[in-house]
Backbone bond lengths (Angstrom), bond angles and torsions (degrees), N, CA, C in turn:
res aa  C-N    CA-C-N  psi(-1)  N-CA   C-N-CA  omega(-1)  CA-C   N-CA-C  phi
1 M - - - 1.467 - - 1.519 109.81 -
2 S 1.311 116.43 147.13 1.455 120.80 -176.98 1.517 110.89 -61.29
3 T 1.345 115.19 145.95 1.464 120.96 176.06 1.524 110.82 -110.21
4 H 1.338 116.19 17.22 1.466 118.97 178.54 1.525 108.91 -55.19
5 P 1.346 118.51 127.34 1.466 120.30 -173.34 1.518 114.05 -58.90
6 L 1.332 118.04 -33.20 1.463 119.46 -179.67 1.522 112.28 -75.65
7 L 1.331 117.48 -13.16 1.460 120.73 179.66 1.523 112.04 -93.95
8 A 1.323 117.77 -18.56 1.457 121.53 -173.99 1.530 112.05 -59.98
9 E 1.328 117.63 -43.69 1.467 120.32 -179.03 1.520 111.03 -65.90
10 L 1.317 117.49 -39.08 1.460 120.69 179.62 1.519 110.81 -65.63
11 V 1.318 117.58 -42.98 1.466 121.36 -179.85 1.522 110.63 -63.57
12 R 1.331 117.02 -37.49 1.472 119.42 176.99 1.520 111.65 -65.73
13 L 1.340 116.33 -32.73 1.463 120.28 -176.89 1.521 112.54 -84.85
14 V 1.330 116.56 -42.27 1.467 121.78 -174.84 1.529 108.57 -122.53
15 R 1.315 115.78 114.98 1.462 120.46 -176.31 1.529 110.49 -66.57
16 P 1.334 118.07 126.34 1.467 120.02 176.69 1.530 111.03 -69.96
17 P 1.315 117.64 157.39 1.472 120.75 179.24 1.527 110.91 -74.50
18 S 1.334 115.45 157.26 1.462 120.22 177.57 1.521 111.23 -75.06
19 Q 1.323 117.07 -27.51 1.455 122.38 176.28 1.518 108.76 -127.77
20 V 1.327 116.09 134.16 1.458 120.90 -176.52 1.518 110.12 -113.35
21 A 1.329 115.75 153.24 1.468 122.00 -179.57 1.519 109.82 -117.57
22 N 1.337 115.85 139.76 1.468 121.68 175.92 1.527 111.77 51.50
23 A 1.339 115.42 44.07 1.460 120.74 -172.29 1.516 114.01 -109.94
24 H 1.328 117.85 -13.76 1.457 119.31 -172.22 1.522 110.78 -130.96
25 G 1.312 114.90 145.30 1.448 120.96 179.66 1.518 109.92 175.06
26 D 1.301 115.73 -162.90 1.458 122.53 -176.22 1.532 109.57 -91.91
27 W 1.331 116.75 98.37 1.456 120.66 -178.76 1.530 111.58 -64.88
28 A 1.319 116.44 -35.95 1.465 119.52 179.96 1.517 110.58 -61.77
29 E 1.334 116.18 -39.87 1.459 119.98 178.62 1.521 111.11 -67.09
30 V 1.331 116.78 -40.71 1.464 121.36 178.61 1.525 110.13 -61.02
31 E 1.320 116.35 -47.87 1.457 120.12 -176.49 1.523 111.64 -69.87
32 A 1.325 116.96 -32.51 1.464 119.19 176.01 1.524 110.30 -66.03
33 S 1.338 116.35 -38.33 1.465 120.62 178.71 1.527 111.25 -66.71
34 L 1.343 116.44 -39.43 1.461 120.74 179.83 1.529 112.17 -74.61
35 G 1.313 116.04 -31.81 1.457 120.10 -174.87 1.506 113.50 84.12
36 V 1.331 117.56 10.34 1.467 122.82 177.36 1.516 108.66 -141.49
37 K 1.322 116.16 156.66 1.460 122.14 172.87 1.524 108.14 -87.96
38 L 1.314 117.63 136.77 1.462 121.82 -178.10 1.525 110.77 -89.20
39 P 1.339 117.83 149.70 1.466 120.78 -179.10 1.523 112.04 -58.74
40 A 1.328 115.88 143.79 1.462 121.20 -176.13 1.528 112.01 -64.53
41 D 1.339 117.88 -35.70 1.463 118.46 -178.37 1.529 111.27 -68.59
42 Y 1.326 117.71 -33.25 1.467 120.36 176.34 1.523 110.26 -65.95
43 R 1.310 117.55 -43.75 1.455 120.45 178.61 1.522 110.23 -60.53
44 A 1.318 116.51 -41.16 1.461 120.25 178.11 1.523 111.31 -65.93
45 M 1.328 117.25 -38.99 1.469 120.38 178.61 1.518 111.42 -63.22
46 V 1.333 116.57 -44.96 1.463 120.33 179.79 1.522 110.39 -59.99
47 E 1.320 117.37 -45.30 1.458 120.62 -177.54 1.524 112.13 -70.72
48 T 1.331 117.91 -25.65 1.466 122.04 -177.45 1.521 112.59 -90.00
49 Y 1.338 117.36 -39.19 1.460 121.32 -176.11 1.537 112.51 -108.30
50 G 1.320 117.75 -34.36 1.451 120.12 -177.06 1.522 111.90 69.54
51 R 1.307 114.41 -165.49 1.462 121.57 -179.22 1.525 110.45 -70.87
52 G 1.330 116.41 131.20 1.461 120.74 -179.72 1.513 110.60 164.84
53 E 1.351 115.75 -164.97 1.461 120.71 -173.48 1.521 111.25 -134.26
54 F 1.333 115.63 138.88 1.453 122.79 170.05 1.526 108.53 -90.83
55 F 1.335 116.03 127.88 1.468 121.14 176.64 1.534 112.63 56.19
56 D 1.325 117.99 31.03 1.478 121.25 -178.17 1.524 111.85 56.12
57 N 1.321 117.57 26.15 1.463 119.24 -173.40 1.528 111.77 -136.16
58 I 1.319 117.51 -63.03 1.462 120.60 -177.77 1.523 109.43 -83.11
59 G 1.313 116.35 111.64 1.449 121.33 175.59 1.515 110.16 -90.21
60 L 1.351 116.76 129.37 1.456 121.47 -179.78 1.527 109.22 -90.36
61 Y 1.330 115.97 117.68 1.466 120.85 176.27 1.529 109.07 -77.72
62 T 1.320 116.83 142.75 1.457 121.22 175.24 1.534 108.57 -127.06
63 P 1.328 117.39 155.82 1.472 119.10 -177.52 1.524 113.48 -89.84
64 F 1.340 117.41 6.85 1.456 120.38 -173.41 1.528 111.15 -116.40
65 G 1.336 115.84 157.24 1.456 121.51 178.53 1.513 111.44 101.99
66 K 1.332 115.99 118.66 1.463 120.96 -174.71 1.521 112.24 -61.68
67 N 1.328 117.62 -41.77 1.464 121.64 -177.29 1.525 111.68 -111.32
68 N 1.303 116.03 35.66 1.464 121.99 -178.01 1.528 110.31 -79.80
69 P 1.356 118.70 112.47 1.467 119.70 179.42 1.531 112.98 -76.03
70 M 1.350 117.10 -11.27 1.465 121.32 178.86 1.525 108.72 -110.14
71 R 1.316 115.26 54.50 1.457 121.19 -175.06 1.525 110.95 -90.23
72 L 1.328 115.14 145.77 1.455 120.81 175.06 1.527 109.52 -53.61
73 K 1.337 116.45 126.28 1.462 120.79 -174.99 1.524 109.82 -83.63
74 S 1.327 115.31 99.03 1.458 120.24 -172.44 1.526 113.64 -81.39
75 D 1.336 117.72 -14.90 1.469 120.01 -178.73 1.525 108.72 -134.54
76 M 1.312 115.93 82.53 1.464 121.04 -178.67 1.517 111.56 -65.24
77 S 1.330 116.53 -31.30 1.459 119.02 179.43 1.523 111.05 -66.93
78 K 1.317 117.43 -28.62 1.461 121.42 176.58 1.526 110.40 -69.74
79 Y 1.343 116.68 -42.55 1.465 121.10 -178.48 1.530 112.07 -69.35
80 F 1.319 116.15 -39.33 1.467 119.61 -168.74 1.532 113.65 -121.81
81 G 1.324 117.37 6.41 1.454 120.27 -175.70 1.516 113.73 -61.16
82 E 1.324 117.98 -44.64 1.469 120.72 -178.76 1.520 110.87 -64.89
83 L 1.323 116.72 -39.55 1.459 119.98 178.24 1.523 110.68 -64.66
84 R 1.325 116.61 -39.49 1.464 119.93 178.02 1.523 110.79 -66.33
85 D 1.331 117.58 -37.51 1.461 120.36 179.32 1.525 111.38 -61.41
86 S 1.341 115.96 -35.07 1.470 119.81 -178.48 1.520 112.63 -83.42
87 S 1.360 117.08 -27.37 1.472 120.19 -178.74 1.528 110.06 -138.67
88 P 1.312 118.57 67.84 1.475 120.71 -175.09 1.523 113.08 -61.84
89 E 1.332 117.24 -25.39 1.465 119.44 -179.14 1.524 112.44 -66.62
90 D 1.343 117.36 -18.07 1.463 121.56 -179.68 1.529 112.65 -87.40
91 F 1.319 117.37 3.75 1.465 121.24 -174.78 1.535 109.83 -126.87
92 P 1.327 116.76 80.56 1.466 119.72 -179.22 1.530 113.33 -74.09
93 Y 1.325 117.51 -15.63 1.456 121.97 -179.79 1.532 109.92 -109.54
94 P 1.324 118.32 148.10 1.469 119.77 170.18 1.529 109.88 -68.02
95 L 1.311 116.63 165.18 1.459 123.05 -178.26 1.526 109.72 -115.48
96 F 1.315 115.96 130.06 1.458 121.11 179.24 1.533 109.45 -58.24
97 P 1.353 118.03 137.02 1.465 128.66 17.15 1.532 115.46 -93.07
98 E 1.316 117.70 17.31 1.461 119.36 173.50 1.528 109.41 -62.05
99 P 1.307 119.51 146.25 1.469 121.81 -177.99 1.527 111.69 -54.85
100 G 1.327 115.58 129.75 1.456 120.48 179.58 1.510 113.76 69.72
101 G 1.333 117.91 20.33 1.464 121.31 -174.65 1.517 114.06 -83.54
102 L 1.337 115.10 164.47 1.465 121.69 175.89 1.522 109.75 -72.50
103 L 1.351 115.66 132.92 1.457 123.24 177.49 1.523 107.09 -128.55
104 A 1.328 117.81 118.07 1.465 121.51 -173.14 1.523 111.53 -81.93
105 W 1.343 115.99 125.70 1.469 122.88 175.61 1.531 111.94 -106.66
106 G 1.339 116.44 -6.77 1.455 120.60 -179.00 1.512 110.09 -163.57
107 G 1.322 116.12 172.01 1.458 120.08 -179.84 1.514 110.85 -165.72
108 T 1.323 115.08 174.23 1.457 121.99 179.68 1.527 109.50 -125.74
109 G 1.326 114.91 170.24 1.453 119.58 179.27 1.510 113.77 -75.83
110 D 1.333 118.08 -8.50 1.464 120.71 -179.17 1.527 111.27 -114.29
111 A 1.325 116.03 41.15 1.470 123.24 169.50 1.517 113.63 65.24
112 R 1.315 116.82 38.10 1.462 120.73 168.61 1.522 107.85 -105.46
113 E 1.317 116.34 130.69 1.456 121.29 173.94 1.527 108.23 -106.91
114 L 1.324 115.90 132.52 1.453 122.12 176.76 1.521 106.91 -103.09
115 C 1.320 115.96 118.73 1.460 120.82 -165.74 1.524 112.21 -127.41
116 W 1.311 114.23 159.70 1.461 121.68 160.35 1.523 108.18 -93.32
117 L 1.314 116.73 147.36 1.459 122.33 165.19 1.522 105.47 -97.65
118 T 1.324 116.39 102.76 1.465 121.57 -165.11 1.522 112.96 -81.84
119 K 1.327 114.99 61.81 1.463 119.94 177.12 1.526 108.42 -117.17
120 G 1.333 115.91 136.03 1.449 119.98 -179.24 1.521 112.34 80.02
121 S 1.328 116.03 -157.14 1.462 122.80 -179.95 1.523 110.20 -67.01
122 P 1.341 119.08 139.52 1.471 120.96 179.05 1.531 113.17 -54.33
123 E 1.333 117.38 -35.18 1.469 119.24 -179.82 1.524 111.86 -70.43
124 A 1.332 117.12 -12.38 1.470 121.33 -179.15 1.525 112.31 -110.50
125 W 1.343 117.65 10.88 1.461 119.99 179.16 1.530 110.63 -65.88
126 P 1.325 119.18 122.01 1.470 120.66 175.19 1.538 110.95 -65.22
127 I 1.320 115.22 156.68 1.463 122.36 174.34 1.525 108.36 -95.15
128 V 1.328 116.35 131.87 1.468 121.52 178.41 1.518 108.76 -125.02
129 I 1.323 116.54 124.07 1.465 121.37 170.64 1.521 107.14 -92.23
130 W 1.307 115.00 129.02 1.460 121.45 -176.36 1.523 108.80 -122.75
131 S 1.323 115.75 115.67 1.457 121.10 173.87 1.523 107.98 -88.25
132 C 1.324 115.95 102.50 1.468 120.19 -170.57 1.521 112.53 -66.71
133 E 1.332 117.60 -32.83 1.461 120.09 -174.25 1.523 112.37 -72.09
134 D 1.340 117.45 -35.77 1.470 118.93 -177.79 1.528 112.52 -117.35
135 S 1.344 116.67 9.65 1.475 122.06 173.34 1.521 112.24 55.24
136 E 1.328 115.70 47.57 1.464 120.92 174.56 1.526 108.66 -112.77
137 Y 1.327 115.71 151.59 1.457 121.49 -174.15 1.524 110.09 -136.40
138 E 1.320 115.13 149.71 1.463 122.51 169.44 1.525 107.56 -134.65
139 E 1.325 116.88 139.90 1.455 120.91 -178.74 1.521 109.76 -117.78
140 Y 1.336 115.98 137.08 1.456 122.44 -177.71 1.522 110.06 -129.70
141 E 1.326 115.71 167.03 1.460 120.78 -179.57 1.527 110.27 -65.26
142 P 1.319 117.90 161.47 1.466 121.37 -174.12 1.528 113.00 -63.40
143 G 1.338 114.03 157.70 1.457 121.46 173.71 1.508 113.19 111.22
144 V 1.343 117.03 106.98 1.455 121.23 176.33 1.523 110.50 -62.25
145 A 1.330 116.95 -48.18 1.470 120.58 -179.09 1.518 111.09 -62.96
146 N 1.330 116.78 -40.37 1.459 120.70 178.31 1.524 110.89 -62.75
147 F 1.335 116.65 -41.86 1.454 119.20 -179.79 1.530 111.11 -66.76
148 V 1.336 117.59 -47.66 1.462 120.47 -177.31 1.530 110.68 -64.07
149 E 1.341 116.61 -41.30 1.474 119.59 177.84 1.528 110.00 -63.17
150 G 1.323 116.74 -43.78 1.460 119.85 179.98 1.513 112.54 -65.17
151 W 1.330 117.09 -38.96 1.459 120.71 179.24 1.521 110.85 -69.25
152 C 1.338 117.33 -41.89 1.464 120.36 -179.68 1.528 111.64 -67.94
153 S 1.317 117.72 -33.10 1.465 121.13 -177.18 1.524 112.77 -86.37
154 G 1.329 117.13 -15.00 1.455 120.52 -176.34 1.514 113.41 92.84
155 R 1.330 117.06 -2.24 1.466 120.79 178.03 1.524 110.91 -66.65
156 I 1.332 116.68 -32.25 1.459 122.64 176.05 1.524 108.17 -109.63
157 V 1.313 116.19 123.87 1.465 122.20 179.30 1.520 108.16 -114.59
158 S 1.327 115.83 123.95 1.459 121.39 -176.97 1.516 110.36 -118.15
159 E 1.322 115.58 132.00 1.463 119.06 175.04 1.526 111.20 -72.30
160 L 1.320 116.90 -32.09 1.460 120.48 -179.26 1.520 112.07 -81.43
161 L 1.332 117.51 -19.05 1.457 121.56 -176.21 1.527 109.09 -134.99
162 P 1.335 117.74 67.97 1.463 119.44 -179.26 1.519 111.45 -66.32
163 N 1.318 115.93 146.60 1.463 122.18 178.86 1.527 108.09 -107.63
164 D 1.336 115.69 95.00 1.465 120.21 -176.57 1.515 112.99 -74.68
165 A 1.335 117.52 -12.33 1.459 120.94 -178.60 1.520 112.03 -107.62
166 I 1.340 117.72 22.31 1.448 121.38 -174.23 1.521 111.76 -62.52
167 H 1.337 117.92 -22.20 1.466 121.32 -179.91 1.523 112.17 -76.94
168 L 1.336 117.99 -7.48 1.459 122.61 -179.25 1.519 110.80 -103.33
169 P 1.335 117.32 155.36 1.468 118.94 173.43 1.526 109.86 -60.12
170 P 1.325 118.35 135.25 1.471 120.27 -176.14 1.516 111.75 -68.25
171 W 1.342 115.65 153.59 1.454 120.45 -179.92 1.523 110.01 -146.01
172 F 1.326 114.16 162.78 1.455 122.40 173.48 1.517 107.78 -129.05
173 D 1.334 116.51 127.79 1.458 122.06 177.11 1.525 108.99 -104.03
174 P 1.338 117.96 110.30 1.466 119.52 177.12 1.520 110.64 -75.04
175 Y 1.325 115.73 156.50 1.456 118.91 174.04 1.522 109.25 -65.69
176 R 1.341 115.75 132.38 1.465 122.66 173.55 1.519 108.01 -142.25
177 H 1.317 115.66 152.96 1.459 120.08 173.64 1.526 107.31 -78.35
178 L 1.335 117.68 115.03 1.456 122.76 -175.43 1.523 111.10 -123.06
179 K 1.314 114.37 153.81 1.467 121.88 172.45 1.523 107.61 -102.00
180 Y 1.330 116.99 137.96 1.462 122.32 -176.71 1.526 109.97 -113.94
181 V 1.333 115.76 130.14 1.463 121.38 179.83 1.525 108.41 -133.94
182 D 1.330 116.05 132.73 1.468 122.60 173.25 1.519 108.75 -106.56
183 V 1.323 116.49 124.20 1.464 122.10 -179.11 1.522 108.05 -109.33
184 K 1.328 116.51 107.86 1.464 121.66 -179.73 1.527 109.82 -79.39
185 L 1.340 116.56 139.23 1.453 121.48 -173.95 1.523 112.16 -128.17
186 S 1.335 115.56 150.50 1.461 120.13 167.01 1.525 108.14 -73.56
187 E 1.319 116.73 167.28 1.456 119.87 -173.02 1.525 112.09 -68.87
188 G 1.318 118.92 -46.24 1.454 120.81 -176.34 1.518 110.90 78.99
189 S 1.326 116.11 169.62 1.467 120.87 -174.41 1.522 113.55 -94.50
190 R 1.304 118.35 -19.21 1.467 120.77 -177.05 1.533 110.35 -79.91
191 P 1.333 117.03 151.89 1.469 120.22 176.57 1.527 110.48 -68.91
192 Y 1.312 115.71 160.48 1.466 122.42 -173.35 1.528 111.87 -55.47
193 L 1.329 117.07 -50.91 1.456 119.48 -174.12 1.521 111.85 -64.13
194 E 1.316 117.99 -31.45 1.461 120.10 176.35 1.520 110.46 -70.32
195 R 1.334 116.97 -39.51 1.459 119.92 176.73 1.524 110.52 -63.09
196 L 1.339 116.61 -41.24 1.459 120.68 178.33 1.528 110.68 -61.61
197 R 1.315 116.39 -43.30 1.466 120.12 179.34 1.524 111.06 -61.16
198 I 1.325 117.11 -44.10 1.462 121.11 -179.81 1.526 110.17 -62.79
199 L 1.322 116.84 -42.43 1.461 121.07 179.55 1.526 110.90 -62.07
200 Q 1.323 117.14 -46.94 1.459 120.28 -178.34 1.526 111.51 -66.97
201 E 1.330 117.39 -36.69 1.463 119.78 177.57 1.524 111.30 -67.39
202 A 1.330 116.63 -35.59 1.463 120.09 179.78 1.523 111.69 -67.17
203 L 1.341 116.69 -28.14 1.456 121.70 -177.10 1.526 112.82 -106.47
204 A 1.330 117.17 8.70 1.465 122.49 -175.30 1.532 111.64 -59.36
205 P 1.346 113.97 151.99 1.468 129.74 0.16 1.528 112.08 -79.87
206 T 1.329 114.96 144.82 1.460 120.94 -179.80 1.526 109.89 -129.92
207 A 1.323 114.94 163.11 1.466 121.46 175.40 1.523 107.78 -130.85
208 P 1.347 118.30 135.72 1.453 120.70 -178.36 1.517 111.92 -70.77
209 R 1.314 115.69 152.65 1.458 122.47 173.91 1.524 108.83 -116.17
210 N 1.320 117.74 -79.12 1.461 120.54 -178.47 1.514 110.27 -138.91
211 S 1.329 115.61 156.00 1.458 122.69 175.25 1.522 108.69 -135.64
212 Y 1.312 115.03 144.90 1.462 120.16 178.78 1.524 108.48 -145.05
213 E 1.329 116.28 136.26 1.464 121.37 176.17 1.521 108.56 -126.61
214 A 1.320 116.49 123.61 1.461 121.98 179.24 1.522 110.61 -77.83
215 D 1.324 115.69 167.72 1.466 120.44 -179.28 1.521 112.29 -61.31
216 D 1.343 116.71 -28.63 1.462 119.64 -179.30 1.530 113.10 -87.01
217 G 1.337 117.19 4.39 1.456 120.82 176.90 1.514 115.17 95.52
218 D 1.336 118.00 -11.17 1.463 119.32 176.11 1.527 109.38 -65.86
219 R 1.351 114.74 146.03 1.462 119.90 -174.03 1.520 110.90 -128.42
220 Q 1.333 112.57 162.00 1.459 121.58 171.74 1.521 107.55 -145.23
221 D 1.336 116.21 122.59 1.456 121.88 -179.18 1.522 109.13 -126.33
222 T 1.326 116.44 129.17 1.455 120.87 179.13 1.522 109.21 -115.95
223 F 1.328 115.55 144.11 1.453 121.21 178.25 1.521 108.62 -155.16
224 V 1.333 115.64 170.92 1.456 121.39 -178.16 1.520 108.27 -129.42
225 T 1.325 116.94 144.61 1.459 120.79 172.04 1.530 107.66 -84.16
226 T 1.315 116.45 121.83 1.456 120.03 -168.74 1.529 112.95 -74.47
227 E 1.324 118.72 -23.88 1.462 120.05 -179.18 1.528 112.21 -87.47
228 T 1.335 116.96 -37.07 1.467 120.37 -177.03 1.523 113.17 -101.57
229 G 1.346 117.30 -16.91 1.459 119.98 179.59 1.511 114.12 74.67
230 W 1.345 118.00 24.49 1.461 120.44 176.43 1.527 108.70 -79.14
231 N 1.329 116.53 140.95 1.467 122.05 175.31 1.520 108.91 -102.00
232 L 1.326 116.34 128.00 1.465 120.39 -176.75 1.517 111.79 -128.53
233 T 1.311 114.32 145.26 1.464 122.59 170.73 1.522 107.69 -127.68
234 Y 1.323 116.08 127.13 1.465 121.09 172.67 1.512 106.90 -114.22
235 E 1.324 116.87 131.48 1.459 117.90 -172.31 1.524 113.10 -157.78
236 T 1.327 112.63 160.68 1.463 122.45 164.43 1.524 109.97 -120.72
237 L 1.342 116.31 -0.25 1.464 121.48 -174.50 1.524 111.25 -63.83
238 Y 1.313 117.37 -42.54 1.468 122.60 178.50 1.525 110.14 -120.09
239 G 1.311 114.96 47.56 1.449 120.97 -174.59 1.519 109.76 95.54
240 H 1.329 116.22 154.98 1.460 120.70 -178.55 1.523 108.70 -80.16
241 Q 1.317 116.67 112.10 1.457 119.44 -174.14 1.522 111.80 -160.66
242 I 1.332 113.60 160.18 1.460 123.05 168.37 1.518 106.52 -111.61
243 R 1.317 116.94 125.10 1.471 122.10 176.04 1.514 107.90 -111.07
244 I 1.321 116.47 129.20 1.453 120.57 -175.52 1.521 110.23 -133.24
245 A 1.325 115.96 141.25 1.468 123.27 175.16 1.518 107.44 -125.17
246 F 1.337 117.28 131.67 1.460 121.31 -173.53 1.526 109.46 -154.68
247 P 1.336 118.01 158.40 1.464 119.67 174.05 1.520 110.29 -60.70
248 P 1.328 118.04 138.91 1.468 120.45 -177.19 1.523 113.94 -53.38
249 A 1.327 118.32 -31.65 1.463 120.85 179.95 1.528 112.21 -65.14
250 D 1.328 117.43 -19.06 1.469 121.55 -179.47 1.527 112.85 -91.00
251 N 1.329 118.38 10.74 1.461 121.34 -170.88 1.525 112.99 -52.74
252 E 1.330 118.42 -53.11 1.463 120.12 -175.23 1.525 110.96 -68.51
253 R 1.303 116.41 -38.99 1.463 119.63 178.31 1.519 110.86 -63.59
254 A 1.327 116.83 -42.63 1.460 120.71 179.14 1.523 110.89 -66.75
255 R 1.320 116.67 -40.66 1.467 120.50 179.87 1.525 110.84 -60.05
256 L 1.310 116.74 -49.55 1.467 120.20 -178.95 1.524 111.46 -63.70
257 A 1.338 116.74 -40.08 1.460 120.26 -178.13 1.523 111.76 -66.45
258 V 1.337 117.04 -45.55 1.463 120.57 -176.07 1.527 111.03 -72.38
259 L 1.315 117.54 -43.71 1.465 119.26 179.73 1.524 111.28 -66.87
260 G 1.326 116.80 -35.54 1.464 119.61 175.16 1.513 111.89 -65.90
261 A 1.331 116.65 -39.28 1.464 120.48 178.15 1.522 110.84 -65.45
262 A 1.336 116.83 -41.01 1.469 120.19 179.22 1.523 111.04 -60.36
263 K 1.326 116.63 -40.37 1.468 120.28 178.25 1.518 110.56 -63.86
264 A 1.339 117.12 -43.01 1.459 120.52 178.80 1.522 111.55 -65.18
265 M 1.318 117.12 -29.40 1.468 121.90 178.12 1.519 111.75 -73.74
266 G 1.329 117.15 -12.26 1.461 121.15 -178.54 1.513 112.92 81.39
267 C 1.343 116.36 26.42 1.458 121.37 -177.53 1.526 110.41 -115.22
268 E 1.324 115.32 143.13 1.461 120.86 175.19 1.526 108.92 -87.93
269 V 1.324 116.00 136.76 1.453 121.27 177.55 1.522 109.01 -81.97
270 L 1.324 116.61 123.71 1.464 121.92 -173.44 1.526 113.25 -103.54
271 S 1.320 117.25 -1.91 1.468 120.55 -178.74 1.519 109.80 -128.14
272 E 1.334 115.11 157.44 1.453 120.93 179.50 1.529 109.81 -87.24
273 W 1.321 115.64 139.87 1.466 119.85 172.27 1.521 107.66 -72.45
274 P 1.327 118.73 129.05 1.468 120.57 -175.29 1.526 112.14 -58.55
275 D 1.315 115.72 144.11 1.454 122.09 176.11 1.531 108.28 -71.42
276 P 1.338 119.02 119.07 1.473 120.05 -177.35 1.521 112.83 -63.20
277 N 1.348 117.33 -24.51 1.465 119.45 -179.14 1.526 112.10 -68.53
278 E 1.338 116.33 -27.44 1.463 119.80 -178.76 1.521 111.83 -66.49
279 A 1.338 116.08 -31.87 1.475 119.86 -177.64 1.524 112.54 -103.11
280 E 1.350 116.48 0.41 1.460 119.47 -174.25 1.519 112.14 -60.13
281 E 1.339 117.32 -45.17 1.459 120.17 -177.95 1.522 111.29 -64.03
282 E 1.343 116.10 -42.05 1.463 120.22 179.36 1.526 110.65 -63.63
283 E 1.343 117.31 -41.32 1.453 120.71 -179.63 1.527 111.13 -65.86
284 E 1.343 116.39 -38.43 1.454 119.58 178.20 1.518 110.98 -63.36
285 E 1.348 116.14 -39.48 1.461 119.59 178.26 1.520 110.81 -64.42
286 E 1.354 116.73 -40.40 1.454 120.02 179.45 1.531 111.01 -65.36
287 E 1.353 116.28 -40.27 1.452 119.72 178.99 1.521 111.01 -64.57
288 E 1.352 116.43 -40.70 1.454 120.05 177.49 1.529 111.11 -62.43
289 E 1.339 116.04 -39.05 1.463 120.29 178.90 1.530 110.25 -64.97
290 E 1.345 116.79 -41.35 1.451 120.17 178.42 1.527 110.90 -63.18
291 E 1.337 116.29 -39.32 1.460 119.70 178.29 1.533 110.03 -64.16
292 R 1.323 116.79 -40.40 1.464 119.92 177.13 1.517 110.96 -63.36
293 E 1.351 115.85 -36.71 1.465 120.65 178.04 1.512 110.72 -59.94
294 E 1.339 115.48 -46.22 1.455 119.26 -178.95 1.520 110.50 -63.47
295 T 1.344 115.95 -38.10 1.457 119.88 178.77 1.518 110.56 -64.63
296 D 1.342 116.22 -40.53 1.464 120.54 -179.70 1.523 110.94 -63.65
297 E 1.320 115.99 -32.76 1.466 118.96 -178.30 1.511 111.04 -67.73
């Protein structure tokens, strides 16, 4: 694991994954293509965490992987040039590869780009959060690892990037090939929170992710099984259901665990668990593609 001093605090706070995705490749080739040297802490972060998300919010872009949808954006002017041409007043910063331009190293699902302002030495590049939809910006001191550690710990508070899960232990979810199953349920006689408790105990040990309660009382609670790494959502917000994501090899184990938990919750299962054979060929093709990706890197 990297010993870069700016990464040490982040690693202590947020446990890196045992397996990383799109994390390794030819840095010299990447930097030659960009025309700039990248900060050392970012390189260490990519190699330590790889492609994935902190707190289900900050996605770390990496420069590796042929079909990587979270790739380092090497030409910001290509992505946003037409928008800038129509509304230049919304773009106070130049866009990379323009000199001193914004270069995105991360992003969120709600149109926030996390950028370097590439002026001066790479180790001194300020961090800029850019809200693309409303053209608002925040600037922070240099260091990707310093910013992510500060945001995850609550030391850095951003109006453009609020951390709604700050009360929970921080986590990083690496990219993995997962199978998704929605299990529709009857209401049952027990109250929601008791059903949630039974579900979490059946799948223990678990760690909480997020909870949301609507004005009408409908809820959505997400958590992860810490030993198997399954991601689960239990909710009434979009119908009464358990949604689970797991590695395809865990299909039978996940099926037995979730259906057993539903029975203990006093709920009837209203949907069929998908036949794994129906998706087997598609999953094999995806795995072969991922293997080719690694070879290309």
